[in-house]
PLY file of the C-alpha trace (Angstrom):
ply
format ascii 1.0
element vertex 165
property float x
property float y
property float z
element edge 164
property int vertex1
property int vertex2
end_header
46.43 -23.71 -31.00
43.97 -24.38 -28.20
46.83 -24.75 -25.70
48.34 -21.45 -26.83
44.97 -19.73 -26.40
44.53 -21.26 -22.92
48.04 -20.17 -21.95
47.34 -16.61 -23.11
44.05 -16.50 -21.11
45.81 -17.92 -18.01
48.49 -15.23 -18.29
45.86 -12.48 -18.56
44.05 -13.84 -15.49
47.30 -14.03 -13.51
48.24 -10.44 -14.42
44.78 -9.26 -13.36
45.05 -11.14 -10.04
48.43 -9.56 -9.31
47.10 -6.10 -10.17
44.06 -6.50 -7.87
46.21 -7.92 -5.06
48.57 -4.93 -5.25
45.61 -2.51 -5.15
44.17 -4.36 -2.14
47.48 -4.21 -0.27
47.77 -0.49 -1.02
44.22 0.10 0.28
44.95 -1.87 3.49
48.07 0.20 4.04
46.11 3.44 3.60
43.47 2.24 6.08
46.13 1.42 8.70
47.75 4.83 8.20
44.39 6.57 8.59
43.65 4.62 11.80
47.06 5.54 13.21
46.43 9.22 12.47
43.04 9.09 14.16
44.56 7.37 17.22
47.31 9.97 17.44
44.74 12.78 17.23
42.57 11.23 19.95
45.58 10.72 22.23
46.59 14.34 21.68
43.08 15.53 22.55
43.05 13.36 25.69
46.41 14.73 26.81
45.10 18.28 26.31
41.98 17.53 28.36
44.05 15.97 31.14
46.31 19.03 31.21
43.28 21.35 31.35
41.76 19.35 34.20
45.04 19.41 36.12
45.29 23.17 35.62
41.73 23.67 36.87
42.41 21.47 39.88
45.59 23.41 40.69
43.67 26.70 40.40
40.99 25.43 42.79
43.61 24.16 45.22
45.33 27.57 45.07
42.01 29.30 45.77
41.34 26.93 48.65
44.76 27.50 50.16
44.25 31.27 49.89
40.86 31.03 51.61
42.34 28.75 54.31
45.09 31.26 54.99
42.60 34.15 55.16
40.04 32.44 57.44
40.67 29.41 59.55
36.98 28.51 59.78
36.46 27.86 56.05
36.65 24.13 55.23
35.53 21.80 52.50
32.91 19.21 53.35
34.24 15.66 53.01
32.55 13.48 50.41
30.48 10.60 51.78
32.98 8.90 54.03
36.06 9.86 52.02
38.68 12.06 53.61
39.99 13.42 50.30
38.72 16.62 48.72
38.31 15.99 45.03
36.63 18.02 42.31
35.14 14.73 41.09
33.40 14.12 44.40
30.00 12.49 44.63
28.74 15.64 46.31
29.11 17.59 43.07
27.37 14.84 41.13
24.39 14.97 43.48
24.05 18.72 43.02
23.75 18.33 39.25
20.88 15.81 39.39
17.34 17.13 38.87
14.79 16.77 41.65
12.25 13.95 41.74
9.07 14.29 39.71
5.86 15.20 41.44
3.24 12.46 41.71
-0.18 12.87 40.14
-3.31 10.80 39.58
-4.63 10.31 36.09
-8.37 9.78 35.74
-9.63 7.70 32.84
-13.27 7.67 31.72
-14.49 5.04 29.29
-17.60 5.43 27.18
-20.40 3.14 28.23
-21.30 0.22 25.97
-24.10 -2.31 26.24
-22.03 -5.02 24.56
-18.81 -6.41 26.07
-16.86 -6.18 22.81
-14.92 -3.02 21.95
-16.44 -0.77 19.31
-13.69 -1.59 16.77
-14.74 -5.28 16.85
-18.49 -4.85 17.00
-21.09 -5.09 14.26
-23.06 -1.89 14.84
-26.05 -2.75 12.62
-26.66 -6.12 14.30
-26.26 -4.61 17.77
-28.78 -1.85 17.05
-31.25 -4.41 15.70
-30.84 -6.52 18.84
-31.35 -3.48 21.09
-34.57 -2.55 19.21
-35.91 -6.09 19.61
-35.10 -6.02 23.33
-36.86 -2.66 23.78
-39.93 -3.96 21.92
-39.99 -7.12 24.03
-39.84 -5.02 27.22
-42.77 -2.91 26.00
-44.85 -6.02 25.29
-44.02 -7.47 28.72
-44.90 -4.21 30.47
-48.34 -4.13 28.76
-48.94 -7.76 29.81
-47.93 -7.00 33.40
-51.50 -6.09 34.30
-52.50 -9.66 33.50
-49.56 -11.09 35.47
-50.13 -9.12 38.68
-52.20 -11.87 40.26
-49.49 -14.53 39.65
-46.93 -15.63 42.23
-43.21 -14.90 41.72
-42.40 -18.50 40.79
-45.19 -18.50 38.20
-43.58 -15.49 36.52
-40.25 -17.30 36.24
-39.89 -18.69 32.67
-37.64 -21.57 33.77
-40.20 -22.71 36.34
-42.97 -22.49 33.74
-40.90 -24.51 31.25
-40.22 -27.24 33.83
-43.91 -27.30 34.74
-44.86 -27.64 31.06
0 1
1 2
2 3
3 4
4 5
5 6
6 7
7 8
8 9
9 10
10 11
11 12
12 13
13 14
14 15
15 16
16 17
17 18
18 19
19 20
20 21
21 22
22 23
23 24
24 25
25 26
26 27
27 28
28 29
29 30
30 31
31 32
32 33
33 34
34 35
35 36
36 37
37 38
38 39
39 40
40 41
41 42
42 43
43 44
44 45
45 46
46 47
47 48
48 49
49 50
50 51
51 52
52 53
53 54
54 55
55 56
56 57
57 58
58 59
59 60
60 61
61 62
62 63
63 64
64 65
65 66
66 67
67 68
68 69
69 70
70 71
71 72
72 73
73 74
74 75
75 76
76 77
77 78
78 79
79 80
80 81
81 82
82 83
83 84
84 85
85 86
86 87
87 88
88 89
89 90
90 91
91 92
92 93
93 94
94 95
95 96
96 97
97 98
98 99
99 100
100 101
101 102
102 103
103 104
104 105
105 106
106 107
107 108
108 109
109 110
110 111
111 112
112 113
113 114
114 115
115 116
116 117
117 118
118 119
119 120
120 121
121 122
122 123
123 124
124 125
125 126
126 127
127 128
128 129
129 130
130 131
131 132
132 133
133 134
134 135
135 136
136 137
137 138
138 139
139 140
140 141
141 142
142 143
143 144
144 145
145 146
146 147
147 148
148 149
149 150
150 151
151 152
152 153
153 154
154 155
155 156
156 157
157 158
158 159
159 160
160 161
161 162
162 163
163 164
C-alpha cells in the first residue's frame, strides 16, 4: 500500500514538472518573439532616420550647387584640416556649444568666536561662565595695577615670580 501511495505521489510530481516545464518553454518563446519584434522596429526606425539624413544632405548639396552656379565666390569653409564638406563637421558642433562661464569671486564671512571649536560642538553655558570669570579676573588685575606700577616687567611676569618663589 505504501509503495502504491509513493508511486501515485511520484506520478503527480512528474506531471506537475512537465506542466511547469512546458509553461516555461512557452514563456521563453514569447520573450524571444518580443525581442525580435523590438529589434525589427528599431532597425526600421534607424533605416528611416538614415534615409531622412541622406535626403537632407542631398537637399543641402543641391542648394550648394545652385549657389555655386549663381556666384563663383561663395564657398564652404573647410573643417579643421579636412578637405571634405560634411554636415557633421566639427565646425557645426562648435557653434552649438554655449560660451564659457564668467568668473566671479565669492566672499565668505564667518562669525567671530572666542573658542576654537565650532558652535555645534561647544558647551555654551560653560563657555559663558569661563568668559565671565576671565572678565572678573581682568577687572581685579586692573584695580591692582596701581600697586604694580613701581615693579619691573620681569617682576610682573607670573612665571618669573613662580621660579623666584
